[in-house]
C-alpha positions as CSV (number, residue, x, y, z in Angstrom):
1,M,-12.5,-5.3,4.5
2,R,-9.6,-3.0,5.4
3,I,-7.2,-2.0,2.6
4,L,-3.9,-0.1,2.7
5,I,-2.9,1.8,-0.4
6,V,0.9,2.6,-0.7
7,E,1.2,5.1,-3.5
8,D,3.2,8.4,-3.8
9,D,1.1,9.8,-6.6
10,R,-1.5,11.7,-4.5
11,A,-4.1,12.1,-7.4
12,L,-3.9,8.4,-8.2
13,A,-4.2,7.3,-4.6
14,S,-7.0,9.7,-3.9
15,G,-9.1,8.4,-6.9
16,L,-8.4,4.8,-5.9
17,K,-9.3,5.5,-2.3
18,R,-12.6,7.3,-3.2
19,S,-13.6,4.4,-5.5
20,L,-12.8,1.7,-2.8
21,I,-14.6,3.7,-0.1
22,S,-17.7,4.0,-2.4
23,L,-17.7,0.2,-2.6
24,G,-17.8,-0.1,1.2
25,Y,-14.1,-0.7,2.0
26,S,-12.2,0.9,4.8
27,V,-9.1,2.4,3.2
28,D,-5.8,3.9,4.6
29,H,-3.1,5.5,2.6
30,E,0.7,5.9,3.0
31,F,2.9,7.9,0.7
32,D,6.4,6.5,1.3
33,A,8.1,3.2,1.9
34,A,9.4,3.8,5.4
35,E,6.0,4.9,6.8
36,A,4.2,2.1,5.0
37,A,6.5,-0.6,6.3
38,A,6.0,0.6,9.8
39,H,2.2,1.1,9.4
40,V,1.5,-2.2,7.8
41,T,3.1,-4.2,10.6
42,R,1.1,-2.3,13.3
43,E,-2.3,-2.6,11.7
44,T,-4.3,-5.5,10.3
45,Y,-5.2,-5.3,6.6
46,S,-7.1,-7.6,4.3
47,L,-5.1,-6.3,1.3
48,V,-2.2,-4.0,0.5
49,I,-2.2,-2.2,-2.9
50,L,1.5,-1.4,-3.4
51,D,3.4,0.8,-5.8
52,L,7.0,-0.1,-6.4
53,G,8.5,3.3,-6.9
54,L,8.3,5.2,-3.6
55,P,10.2,7.8,-1.6
56,N,12.3,6.5,1.3
57,G,12.7,3.0,-0.1
58,S,10.8,0.9,-2.6
59,G,7.7,-1.2,-2.7
60,Y,10.0,-4.2,-2.5
61,D,11.2,-2.9,0.9
62,V,7.6,-2.7,2.1
63,L,6.8,-6.2,0.8
64,R,9.9,-7.6,2.6
65,A,8.9,-5.9,5.8
66,I,5.4,-7.5,5.5
67,R,6.8,-11.0,4.9
68,R,9.6,-10.7,7.5
69,S,7.0,-9.8,10.2
70,G,5.3,-13.1,9.4
71,L,2.2,-11.6,7.8
72,H,0.5,-13.3,4.9
73,T,-1.6,-10.3,3.9
74,P,-2.3,-10.4,0.1
75,V,-0.3,-7.7,-1.8
76,M,-1.4,-6.4,-5.2
77,I,1.4,-4.6,-7.0
78,L,0.2,-1.6,-9.0
79,T,3.0,0.3,-10.7
80,V,3.7,2.3,-13.8
81,S,6.5,1.3,-16.1
82,P,8.2,3.9,-18.2
83,C,7.6,3.3,-21.9
């Protein structure tokens, strides 16, 4: 299973990536919305783990790019809400 993590917090992304790799998943990581939107439409993923607050756009922009391209890849939104 190949997973794309779209997260701008490098420490969070790194920990999540290490955990998933240790479970046997193949994991790629993008830091910003523009790069992620381009990357996800060029590659095939079983799952996208998506943050909503990103540089160069938002997670919603990435999700729209995925759906506009006709992909039905499952997307898990993982974001932090200010308290």
